[in-house]
C-alpha positions, 0 to 999 in steps of 0.5 A: 704866823708869818711863817705859816702865811708863806706856806701858801695853800691849805694843802701844804699846812701839814708840811708847814707845821712839821717845818715850823716844829723843826725850826723851833727845835733848832732854836737854842734854848734860853738858859737859866743858871741856878747857883745854889747849894747842892752839897754839904749840910743844907744840900737837901734844900737846894735839891728841893729847890732845883726840882721846883725850878725844873717843874716851873721850867717844864710848865712853860716848855710844855706850852711851847716855851718862850718866843718859840724857844725852850727854857733850860736850867744849868745847875751850879753848886756853890757848896754853901760858900759865897766865894764859890758862888761868885766863881759860879757867876763868872762861869755863868758869864763865860757861858753867855747865860743872861739869867741867874736864880739863887736865894737859899742863903742870904749871905751868899745872896748878898755876895752875889748881888754885889758881884752882879752889880759890879759886873754889870756896871763894868761889862754892859755887853754881858750883863746878868739878871738875878732872880731871887726866889726868897732870901730872907734879909730885907736889905737885899731890896732895901739899902743894898737894892739893885736894878739887876735883882728882883725878889719874888718872895716876902722877906723876913721883915714883911713876914714879921708884920704878918705874924704881928697882925696875927698876934694882934688879933689873938689875945690868948697870946700873952707871953712870947719866948724868942729863940733863934740861931745865932747869925744875922737872920736869927738876930733880925728875927729877935729884934724885929719881933720885939719892935713890931709885935711890941707896937702891935700888942704893947701888952705882950710880954717877951719873957725870954730871948735866946741865941744858940750856935747854928746847927751844933746843938744836939740837946735842946732840953736846957733851952726848953727848961728855960722856956717852961720856967718863963711861963711862955704860951708862945715861942717865936723862932726863925730856926730851920732844919734840925735846929727847929725839929730838935727844939720842938721834939724836946718841947714835947718830951718836956710836956711844954704846951706852948705854940711855936710860930715859925718861918720854916716849919713847912720846909721840906723834911721838917714836918717829917722830922718833927713828927707827932710833936708838932701836932696842933703846936707848930704854926708857920708863916708862908706864901701858900700851902696845899690847904689854902681856903676854898675861895683861894683855890684855882684849878691850876693850883690844884693841878700844880700841887698834885702834879708836883707830888706825883713827879717828885714825891714831895709837897710843893713849897717854893711857889715863888720859883714858879711865880718868878719863872712865869713872870720872867717868861712874860717879861721876855715875851713882852720885849721880844728878845732875850738880849736886852736885859734893861728892857726885860728888867723894865718889863718886870718892874711894876708887873702884876701877875694873877698867879694861882697862888694869889696876886703878885705885884713887883714894885718898881722902886725896889724890885720887891714882890708883895703878895698875900701871906698865910699863918698855918697850923699843923693839924690832923683832918685836912685834905692834903697832909704834909709828907704823908704824916696824916697831918697837914697845914690849916689856915688860921689867918690870911694876911693881905699883901697890903699889910706887909707892904713896907715903905721903900728903903732903896736908892736904886742906880739905874742904867742909862 
């Protein structure tokens, strides 16, 4: 506004507007390093994430950017390797980039979190703020929490409480079979299911608990036979990618009618890979889906889902990326600069954001976002289908954020 006041008479307004626009264009962009997996077996997920981040950045840039500056994404491929991710962090620092996004792999997230914490303690003049759009392991905002990291998606334990709330209200669920990939996340899903669902529904029987090698099983029929023989009416799994698709398809081939409650049934490519085998049997827990209840719809939400599909040919899945980018922009605007990361982090702490996807609250004590969660079923006859299948997600339960807001397990070291 001060710039326009200095221009003087109204006759000069057009010239001043052009000058102001040129001045904005000369401002360097606010760069965001995106350190994720863009090559290797899980590259498709990283590519989808990168599209969502670009979409979120463009939403902000189309309305003028932040502090008159555009946002710019600098993609860095960690190739699914924690050591490479840390080297990408070093590159982020060398390029004087202050903001970093990552989440896809919890093991990489843990390595990056430790590296960011150590770097920021030793180098207060070149600190990095780490924005995590949804790594699953609770400890990242629990015992390993850091002032320098914020997670914008409910973690695995929070989602398990949402699943338990759903199971508690559905007495037809009586016999649950657990099957998971044999790594940290799968082990946690199994243990937490027994504890949390067991307390919510003491009458539920866990009739099986299998772990299988990650990404190596080509034929799940032996596992499906065990599930069928157990008499399970429900299968709960943290499986994702081919390990989920092959499992559900093998179940269909064997005539297994059990429902599948999943964490990642809606992940890009999974509905297509599962195909007709998933109709009515696959459920997922998620922070959003295109067919949320009418009362939760907003014009912006409708616009987001349609625009994203038109631009990228994919369904919008990682809404937490849109949320984190918007909240970062609000924090920077509140502080008035991009250099004081302590104040930007403090502006994020406790922030409440009425997003198109629901009310988001960023807890100050552990930097963990809380928000509503949905339990959805893959069915025919919904407004928005999934990946052109003729089937899409229908809400069967909405779980308020308060249900999954867990006690703080974080002793955070704060900068002076």
